[in-house]
C-alpha positions in Angstrom: 0.0 0.0 0.0 1.3 3.5 -0.8 0.6 7.0 0.4 -1.9 7.7 -2.4 -3.9 4.6 -1.5 -4.0 5.8 2.1 -5.1 9.2 1.0 -8.0 7.8 -1.0 -8.9 5.5 1.9 -9.4 8.5 4.2 -11.3 10.4 1.5 -13.6 7.4 0.9 -14.3 6.9 4.6 -15.2 10.6 4.9 -17.4 10.6 1.8 -19.3 7.5 2.9 -19.7 8.9 6.5 -20.9 12.2 5.2 -23.4 10.5 2.9 -24.7 8.3 5.7 -24.9 11.4 8.0 -27.2 13.2 5.6 -29.2 10.1 4.9 -29.6 9.6 8.7 -30.7 13.2 9.3 -33.2 13.0 6.4 -34.6 9.7 7.8 -34.9 11.4 11.2 -36.9 14.2 9.8 -39.1 11.8 7.9 -39.5 9.7 11.0 -40.8 12.6 13.0 -43.3 13.7 10.3 -44.5 10.5 8.5 -43.6 7.2 10.2 -42.5 7.8 13.7 -41.6 4.4 15.1 -40.3 2.6 11.9 -38.4 5.7 10.8 -36.4 6.0 14.1 -35.7 2.3 14.0 -34.0 2.8 10.6 -32.5 6.3 11.3 -30.7 5.5 14.5 -28.5 2.7 13.1 -27.7 4.8 10.0 -26.6 7.7 12.2 -24.4 5.3 14.3 -22.9 3.9 11.1 -22.2 7.4 9.9 -20.4 8.3 13.1 -18.3 5.2 12.9 -17.2 6.0 9.3 -16.4 9.6 10.2 -14.4 8.6 13.2 -12.6 5.6 11.5 -9.0 5.2 12.3 -6.3 4.6 9.8 -5.5 1.0 8.8 -2.3 -0.4 10.2 -0.5 -0.1 6.9 -1.4 3.6 6.5 -0.4 4.3 10.1 3.0 2.9 9.4 3.4 4.9 6.2 2.3 8.1 8.0 4.8 7.4 10.8 7.6 6.9 8.3 6.7 10.0 6.4 6.7 12.0 9.7 10.3 10.8 10.3 11.4 11.9 6.9 9.9 15.4 7.2 11.0 16.0 10.8 14.6 14.9 10.3 17.2 17.5 11.0 19.1 18.7 7.9 22.7 17.6 7.6 25.3 20.4 7.8 
């Protein structure tokens, strides 16, 4: 896995989380106006799933790549 794959992994997690967040909020509004009980039964798991995608941690490979990149950029220049 390379840095570009890790970047797209974070972007895709954020995009899916954002989509699920808007879907969950829309279902919540619908549940209060049209179908109160069934709507909330569907909306709450969607909102929980959205939060889990938005707060997703990096994969182990991406964490190692990010750690290696930090070391490269924080290294002191040789005189």
